[in-house]
C-alpha positions as CSV (number, residue, x, y, z in Angstrom):
1,M,-44.9,-187.1,-45.9
2,T,-43.8,-184.2,-48.0
3,N,-41.4,-184.6,-51.0
4,A,-38.1,-182.9,-51.2
5,F,-35.1,-182.6,-53.6
6,V,-31.6,-183.3,-52.4
7,I,-29.1,-181.5,-54.6
8,N,-25.3,-181.9,-54.7
9,G,-24.3,-178.7,-56.5
10,G,-21.2,-177.0,-57.8
11,K,-20.9,-179.2,-61.0
12,P,-21.2,-177.8,-64.5
13,L,-24.0,-179.4,-66.6
14,K,-24.1,-180.1,-70.3
15,G,-26.5,-181.1,-73.0
16,E,-29.8,-180.3,-74.6
17,I,-33.1,-179.6,-72.9
18,T,-36.6,-179.0,-74.5
19,P,-39.0,-176.6,-72.8
20,Q,-42.5,-177.9,-71.9
21,G,-45.6,-176.4,-73.3
22,A,-46.6,-173.1,-71.7
23,K,-48.5,-173.7,-68.5
24,N,-50.3,-170.3,-68.6
25,E,-51.5,-170.8,-72.1
26,A,-52.6,-174.3,-71.4
27,L,-55.0,-173.1,-68.6
28,Q,-56.6,-170.7,-71.0
29,V,-56.9,-172.7,-74.2
30,I,-58.1,-175.9,-72.4
31,S,-60.9,-173.8,-70.8
32,A,-61.8,-172.5,-74.3
33,V,-62.9,-176.1,-75.3
34,L,-66.1,-175.3,-73.4
35,L,-67.1,-172.8,-76.0
36,T,-68.1,-175.5,-78.6
37,D,-69.8,-178.9,-78.7
38,Q,-67.4,-179.9,-81.4
39,K,-64.0,-181.7,-81.0
40,V,-61.0,-179.6,-80.1
41,T,-57.5,-181.2,-80.2
42,I,-54.7,-179.6,-78.2
43,S,-51.0,-180.7,-78.3
44,N,-47.8,-179.8,-76.4
45,I,-49.8,-179.9,-73.1
46,P,-47.4,-180.0,-70.1
47,D,-47.8,-182.8,-67.7
48,I,-48.1,-180.7,-64.5
49,K,-50.5,-180.7,-61.6
50,D,-52.3,-177.4,-62.3
51,V,-53.0,-178.5,-65.9
52,N,-53.9,-182.1,-65.1
53,K,-56.3,-180.9,-62.4
54,L,-58.1,-178.6,-64.9
55,I,-58.4,-181.5,-67.4
56,E,-59.8,-183.7,-64.7
57,L,-62.3,-181.0,-63.7
58,L,-63.5,-180.8,-67.3
59,G,-64.0,-184.6,-67.3
60,D,-66.0,-184.3,-64.1
61,M,-68.3,-181.7,-65.8
62,G,-69.1,-184.1,-68.6
63,V,-66.5,-183.1,-71.2
64,V,-65.3,-186.2,-73.1
65,V,-61.6,-186.1,-72.7
66,E,-59.2,-188.5,-74.6
67,K,-55.5,-188.6,-74.4
68,T,-54.3,-189.4,-77.9
69,G,-50.5,-188.9,-77.4
70,A,-47.8,-188.1,-74.9
71,D,-48.8,-184.4,-74.8
72,T,-52.0,-184.4,-76.9
73,Y,-55.6,-184.5,-75.8
74,T,-59.0,-184.3,-77.6
75,F,-62.0,-182.6,-75.9
76,I,-65.6,-182.8,-76.8
77,A,-67.8,-180.5,-74.5
78,K,-71.1,-181.6,-75.8
79,D,-73.1,-182.6,-72.7
80,I,-72.1,-180.5,-69.7
81,D,-73.7,-181.4,-66.3
82,Q,-75.0,-178.1,-65.0
83,D,-75.7,-179.6,-61.5
84,F,-72.1,-180.4,-61.1
85,F,-71.3,-176.8,-60.4
86,Q,-73.2,-176.8,-57.1
87,S,-71.6,-180.0,-55.9
88,E,-69.0,-180.6,-53.1
89,T,-66.7,-182.2,-55.7
90,F,-66.6,-179.0,-57.7
91,K,-66.1,-176.9,-54.5
92,S,-63.1,-179.0,-53.4
93,K,-61.5,-179.4,-56.8
94,G,-62.3,-176.0,-58.2
95,G,-61.3,-174.2,-55.0
96,G,-57.8,-175.8,-54.9
97,L,-57.0,-174.7,-58.5
98,R,-56.2,-171.1,-59.4
99,G,-56.9,-171.8,-63.1
100,S,-60.5,-172.9,-62.4
101,I,-61.6,-169.2,-62.7
102,M,-60.8,-169.6,-66.4
103,I,-63.9,-171.8,-67.1
104,V,-66.3,-169.0,-66.0
105,G,-66.0,-166.9,-69.2
106,P,-66.7,-169.8,-71.6
107,L,-69.5,-171.2,-69.4
108,L,-71.2,-167.8,-69.3
109,A,-70.9,-167.4,-73.1
110,R,-72.4,-170.8,-73.9
111,F,-74.8,-171.5,-71.1
112,G,-75.7,-168.1,-69.6
113,K,-74.7,-169.1,-66.1
114,A,-71.7,-170.3,-64.0
115,S,-70.6,-170.8,-60.4
116,I,-67.1,-170.7,-59.1
117,P,-65.7,-171.5,-55.6
118,K,-63.3,-169.0,-54.1
119,P,-60.0,-169.9,-55.7
120,G,-56.7,-170.9,-54.2
121,G,-53.1,-171.0,-55.6
122,D,-49.9,-169.1,-55.0
123,K,-48.9,-167.0,-52.1
124,I,-47.6,-164.0,-53.9
125,G,-49.7,-161.2,-52.4
126,R,-53.3,-160.3,-53.3
127,R,-54.2,-161.7,-56.6
128,R,-57.5,-160.0,-57.2
129,L,-60.3,-161.4,-59.4
130,D,-62.1,-158.1,-59.6
131,T,-61.0,-157.6,-63.3
132,H,-62.7,-160.8,-64.3
133,F,-66.0,-160.0,-62.6
134,L,-66.1,-156.3,-63.5
135,G,-65.7,-157.3,-67.2
136,F,-68.5,-159.9,-66.9
137,E,-70.7,-157.3,-65.3
138,K,-70.1,-154.8,-68.1
139,L,-71.2,-157.5,-70.6
140,G,-74.4,-157.8,-68.6
141,A,-73.7,-160.6,-66.2
142,Q,-75.1,-160.4,-62.6
143,F,-73.2,-162.2,-59.8
144,N,-73.6,-162.7,-56.2
145,Y,-71.2,-164.1,-53.6
146,N,-72.7,-166.6,-51.2
147,P,-70.5,-166.5,-48.0
148,A,-72.4,-169.5,-46.6
149,D,-71.2,-171.9,-49.2
150,G,-68.2,-169.9,-50.5
151,F,-69.5,-169.8,-54.1
152,F,-69.7,-167.0,-56.7
153,N,-72.9,-167.5,-58.7
154,V,-73.1,-165.7,-62.0
155,D,-76.1,-165.2,-64.2
156,A,-75.5,-164.1,-67.8
157,S,-78.5,-165.2,-69.8
158,N,-78.3,-162.0,-71.9
159,L,-74.7,-161.0,-72.7
160,K,-74.3,-157.9,-74.9
161,G,-71.2,-156.4,-76.4
162,T,-69.9,-153.2,-74.9
163,Y,-66.9,-151.0,-74.4
164,I,-64.6,-152.2,-71.5
165,L,-61.6,-150.4,-70.1
166,L,-59.8,-152.8,-67.9
167,D,-58.6,-151.5,-64.5
168,E,-55.4,-153.6,-65.0
169,A,-54.0,-155.5,-68.0
170,S,-54.7,-158.9,-66.3
171,V,-53.8,-161.8,-68.6
172,T,-56.4,-164.2,-67.2
173,G,-58.9,-161.4,-66.8
174,T,-58.6,-160.4,-70.5
175,A,-58.7,-164.1,-71.6
176,N,-61.8,-164.7,-69.5
177,I,-63.7,-161.6,-70.8
178,V,-62.7,-162.4,-74.4
179,M,-64.1,-165.9,-74.0
180,A,-67.3,-164.5,-72.6
181,A,-67.6,-161.9,-75.4
182,V,-67.0,-164.1,-78.5
183,L,-70.6,-165.5,-78.2
184,A,-72.2,-162.2,-76.9
185,K,-74.6,-160.2,-79.0
186,G,-72.9,-157.2,-80.8
187,V,-69.4,-155.8,-80.6
188,T,-67.2,-155.8,-77.5
189,T,-64.1,-153.5,-77.3
190,I,-61.5,-154.2,-74.6
191,Y,-59.0,-151.4,-74.0
192,N,-55.9,-152.0,-71.8
193,A,-56.2,-155.6,-72.7
194,A,-53.3,-157.9,-71.9
195,C,-51.3,-158.8,-75.1
196,E,-49.1,-161.7,-73.8
197,P,-48.2,-164.4,-76.4
198,Y,-50.5,-166.8,-74.5
199,L,-53.5,-164.5,-75.0
200,Q,-52.6,-164.0,-78.7
201,Q,-52.6,-167.8,-79.0
202,L,-56.0,-168.1,-77.4
203,C,-57.5,-165.4,-79.7
204,K,-56.0,-167.1,-82.8
205,M,-57.4,-170.4,-81.7
206,M,-60.9,-168.9,-81.2
207,N,-60.7,-167.2,-84.6
208,R,-60.0,-170.6,-86.1
209,M,-63.1,-171.8,-84.3
210,G,-65.1,-169.1,-86.0
211,A,-64.8,-166.1,-83.6
212,K,-64.2,-162.6,-85.0
213,I,-61.5,-161.0,-82.9
214,S,-59.3,-158.3,-84.2
215,G,-56.4,-156.3,-82.7
216,I,-54.6,-159.5,-81.6
217,G,-51.2,-158.6,-80.2
218,S,-52.2,-155.0,-79.2
219,N,-53.9,-153.7,-76.1
220,L,-57.1,-152.9,-78.0
221,L,-59.2,-155.9,-78.8
222,T,-62.4,-155.8,-80.9
223,I,-64.7,-158.8,-80.7
224,E,-67.7,-159.2,-83.0
225,G,-70.0,-161.7,-81.3
226,V,-71.0,-164.8,-83.3
227,G,-73.7,-167.3,-82.8
228,Y,-71.6,-170.5,-82.7
229,L,-68.0,-171.8,-82.5
230,G,-66.8,-175.0,-84.0
231,G,-63.8,-177.4,-83.3
232,T,-60.2,-176.8,-84.1
233,E,-56.6,-178.1,-83.5
234,H,-54.1,-176.1,-81.5
235,R,-50.5,-176.4,-80.4
236,L,-49.2,-174.7,-77.3
237,L,-46.1,-172.4,-77.4
238,P,-43.1,-173.6,-75.4
239,D,-43.0,-172.2,-71.9
240,M,-41.0,-168.9,-71.9
241,I,-40.6,-169.1,-68.1
242,E,-38.8,-172.4,-68.5
243,I,-36.7,-171.1,-71.3
244,G,-35.6,-168.1,-69.1
245,S,-35.0,-170.4,-66.2
246,F,-32.7,-172.6,-68.3
247,I,-30.7,-169.6,-69.6
248,G,-30.2,-168.6,-66.0
249,L,-29.3,-172.2,-65.0
250,A,-26.6,-172.4,-67.7
251,A,-25.0,-169.1,-66.6
252,M,-25.1,-169.7,-62.9
253,T,-23.5,-173.2,-63.2
254,G,-21.1,-172.4,-66.0
255,S,-22.7,-174.9,-68.2
256,E,-22.9,-175.4,-72.0
257,I,-26.6,-175.9,-72.7
258,T,-28.8,-175.9,-75.8
259,I,-32.5,-175.1,-75.3
260,K,-34.4,-176.7,-78.1
261,D,-37.4,-175.3,-80.1
262,V,-37.9,-172.1,-78.3
263,K,-40.1,-170.2,-80.8
264,Y,-37.7,-167.3,-80.5
265,P,-39.9,-164.5,-81.9
266,E,-42.4,-165.1,-79.1
267,L,-39.8,-164.5,-76.3
268,G,-40.0,-160.7,-76.5
269,M,-37.3,-159.1,-74.5
270,I,-36.5,-162.1,-72.3
271,P,-33.2,-162.9,-74.2
272,D,-32.1,-159.3,-74.1
273,V,-32.6,-159.0,-70.3
274,F,-30.3,-162.0,-69.8
275,K,-27.8,-160.5,-72.3
276,R,-27.8,-157.3,-70.1
277,L,-26.6,-159.5,-67.2
278,G,-23.6,-160.4,-69.4
279,I,-24.8,-163.9,-70.5
280,K,-23.8,-164.9,-73.9
281,L,-26.4,-166.7,-76.0
282,E,-26.8,-167.4,-79.6
283,L,-29.7,-168.4,-81.8
284,R,-29.1,-171.5,-83.9
285,G,-32.1,-172.2,-86.0
286,D,-34.9,-172.1,-83.4
287,D,-32.6,-173.3,-80.5
288,I,-30.8,-171.1,-78.0
289,Y,-27.2,-172.1,-77.5
290,I,-25.4,-170.9,-74.3
291,P,-21.7,-171.6,-74.1
292,A,-20.0,-172.4,-70.8
293,Q,-19.0,-169.1,-69.2
294,D,-16.6,-168.6,-66.2
295,H,-17.7,-164.9,-65.9
296,Y,-20.6,-162.7,-66.9
297,E,-20.6,-159.0,-66.3
298,I,-23.7,-156.9,-65.8
299,E,-23.9,-153.9,-68.1
300,T,-24.4,-150.5,-66.6
301,F,-26.6,-147.8,-68.1
302,I,-24.9,-145.4,-70.6
303,D,-24.3,-142.8,-67.9
304,G,-22.7,-145.4,-65.7
305,S,-25.5,-145.8,-63.2
306,I,-26.5,-149.2,-61.8
307,M,-28.6,-151.5,-64.1
308,T,-32.3,-151.9,-63.1
309,V,-34.4,-154.9,-64.1
310,A,-38.1,-154.3,-63.6
311,D,-41.2,-156.3,-64.6
312,A,-44.0,-154.9,-66.6
313,P,-47.0,-156.1,-68.6
314,W,-46.2,-157.6,-71.9
315,P,-44.3,-156.6,-74.1
316,G,-42.3,-155.7,-70.9
317,F,-40.3,-158.2,-68.9
318,T,-42.5,-160.9,-67.4
319,P,-42.8,-160.9,-63.5
320,D,-42.4,-164.7,-63.5
321,L,-38.7,-164.4,-64.4
322,I,-37.8,-161.7,-61.8
323,S,-36.8,-164.4,-59.2
324,I,-34.6,-166.1,-61.8
325,V,-32.8,-162.9,-62.8
326,L,-32.3,-162.1,-59.1
327,V,-30.6,-165.5,-58.5
328,V,-28.5,-165.3,-61.7
329,A,-27.2,-161.8,-60.7
330,I,-25.7,-163.3,-57.5
331,Q,-22.7,-164.7,-59.4
332,A,-22.4,-161.9,-62.0
333,K,-19.7,-159.2,-61.9
334,G,-21.3,-155.9,-61.0
335,S,-24.6,-154.9,-59.3
336,V,-28.2,-154.7,-60.3
337,L,-31.4,-153.4,-58.8
338,I,-34.3,-155.8,-59.1
339,H,-37.7,-154.1,-59.0
340,Q,-40.7,-156.4,-58.7
341,K,-43.6,-154.1,-59.3
342,M,-46.5,-156.3,-60.0
343,F,-46.7,-158.6,-56.9
344,E,-45.8,-157.8,-53.4
345,S,-43.9,-160.5,-51.3
346,R,-42.4,-162.3,-54.3
347,L,-38.9,-161.3,-53.1
348,F,-39.2,-162.7,-49.7
349,F,-37.3,-165.8,-50.6
350,V,-34.1,-163.7,-50.5
351,D,-33.4,-164.7,-46.9
352,K,-32.6,-168.3,-48.1
353,L,-30.1,-166.9,-50.7
354,L,-28.4,-164.8,-47.9
355,D,-28.0,-168.0,-45.9
356,M,-26.2,-169.5,-48.9
357,G,-23.8,-166.5,-49.0
358,A,-25.3,-164.2,-51.5
359,Q,-24.9,-160.4,-51.2
360,I,-28.3,-158.9,-51.5
361,I,-29.9,-155.9,-49.9
362,L,-33.7,-156.2,-49.6
363,C,-34.7,-152.5,-49.9
364,D,-38.5,-153.1,-49.4
365,P,-41.1,-155.8,-50.5
366,H,-40.7,-154.7,-54.1
367,R,-36.9,-154.0,-54.5
368,A,-33.7,-155.8,-53.9
369,T,-30.1,-154.8,-54.8
370,V,-27.8,-157.7,-55.8
371,I,-24.1,-157.2,-55.4
372,G,-22.5,-159.8,-57.7
373,L,-19.9,-162.2,-56.3
374,D,-18.3,-162.7,-59.8
375,K,-17.9,-166.5,-58.9
376,Q,-15.1,-165.5,-56.5
377,V,-17.1,-167.1,-53.8
378,Q,-19.3,-170.2,-54.3
379,L,-22.7,-170.3,-52.6
380,R,-23.0,-173.0,-49.9
381,G,-25.7,-175.6,-49.8
382,I,-28.5,-175.3,-47.2
383,S,-31.9,-176.7,-46.3
384,M,-34.8,-174.5,-47.5
385,T,-38.5,-174.4,-48.3
386,S,-40.0,-173.2,-51.6
387,P,-42.5,-170.4,-51.0
388,D,-44.0,-170.2,-54.5
389,I,-43.6,-171.8,-57.9
390,R,-41.1,-169.4,-59.4
391,A,-39.0,-168.8,-56.3
392,G,-38.8,-172.6,-56.1
393,V,-37.0,-172.9,-59.4
394,A,-34.8,-169.9,-58.5
395,L,-33.7,-171.7,-55.4
396,L,-33.2,-174.9,-57.4
397,I,-30.8,-173.0,-59.7
398,A,-29.0,-171.6,-56.7
399,A,-28.6,-175.0,-55.2
400,L,-27.2,-176.5,-58.4
401,S,-24.5,-173.8,-58.4
402,A,-23.7,-174.1,-54.7
403,Q,-20.9,-176.0,-53.1
404,G,-22.1,-179.0,-51.1
405,Q,-25.6,-180.4,-50.4
406,S,-28.9,-178.5,-50.4
407,T,-32.4,-179.8,-49.6
408,I,-35.5,-178.1,-50.9
409,Y,-38.8,-178.9,-49.2
410,N,-42.3,-178.1,-50.4
411,I,-41.3,-179.1,-54.0
412,E,-45.0,-179.5,-54.8
413,Q,-44.9,-175.8,-55.4
414,I,-42.2,-176.3,-58.1
415,E,-44.1,-179.2,-59.6
416,R,-47.2,-177.2,-60.1
417,G,-45.4,-175.5,-62.9
418,Y,-42.5,-177.6,-64.1
419,Q,-42.9,-181.2,-65.5
420,H,-40.5,-183.9,-64.4
421,I,-37.9,-181.2,-63.6
422,D,-35.6,-183.6,-61.7
423,D,-35.4,-186.1,-64.6
424,R,-34.8,-183.4,-67.2
425,L,-32.0,-181.9,-65.1
426,K,-30.5,-185.3,-64.4
427,A,-30.2,-185.7,-68.2
428,L,-28.0,-182.6,-68.2
429,G,-25.8,-184.2,-65.5
430,A,-27.4,-182.7,-62.4
431,D,-27.0,-184.6,-59.1
432,I,-30.6,-184.3,-57.9
433,T,-32.5,-186.9,-55.9
434,R,-36.2,-186.9,-54.8
435,I,-36.8,-188.1,-51.3
């Protein structure tokens, strides 16, 4: 029996909400505990499926995991069971978890070998892993894919620093290669490296453990290999995708909401993109305050042409918020072209929004034009299914703003990335029930 949310929408919400720890950062820094035999403490870990599965996987490998607080864990990766990586358990657990690829870099660095089952995860087009493997190969790893058992086996008994130009600025690819390079012999240079805040956090954490990484925050990273890394303590950033989602939720439902502890300097251009849609927000301390707004009007470009919102690698606008911007634009005054460059098929949830009464022209798999309703017409509640984790929350926001009742099926997709989302929205006054 699948779970679903039933939502009675059309009511303004009110109150304070605190974003969870960043999911994407969690998957990287939790994998990095494998680089040392010393204790690593990580706090602000979100309680969501993808992260819990990774923690469980580390436990199965022999990492001593202890939960010391509501969002805090300690990890000691002293005795790792090398045979575990050929087991059926690893195949079923690792294969169902997109983030499991992130353990390969640290395992190569520390033990000189690793195996990985073919990964699963979101349906948002082809998410290639070539970047990871090409990087490992440049460092001197050899890998073979065994079609019979579906495993990639990687041998890296002699990793050496080198110059690497990445074919794409993949966040997980960069993270994985950096983790492999910190213990390699010599100097590694990574050009066209991703520079997302998550990756900066990972590099800063490894430097505290004794790594020598410079160029953090730029797209040119230099890593001097060291012989050993020690333990450290690390706190995750708040999840910027949640923060963006809550800004959109406030505007769409005409609600007065305060988003707490947002680490504003790390949000890049996210607040500015929402401001371009006409959403008022102000920074109070480290909180974002959004007043209740009856109307928000999309800016045009200086020459009067239609506003375009496109995603790009950091410090550009994150692709994970494109679905949210698209939904929020439905009730804006004016029009906007949404251009999703980085993944194909992320816009295919638009049909559900059309059923609700939105005015959207899907130009092609990457572009959609939204003609804002200016809250003259309310969306109507419908039954729908969430195709991927970000579209799921976009549909949730649409449902909360719609007149009448909506049902969203396949909410497992939402819960892979958002912890206790129904309870947290109820605290703001949302009428949402899990069935």
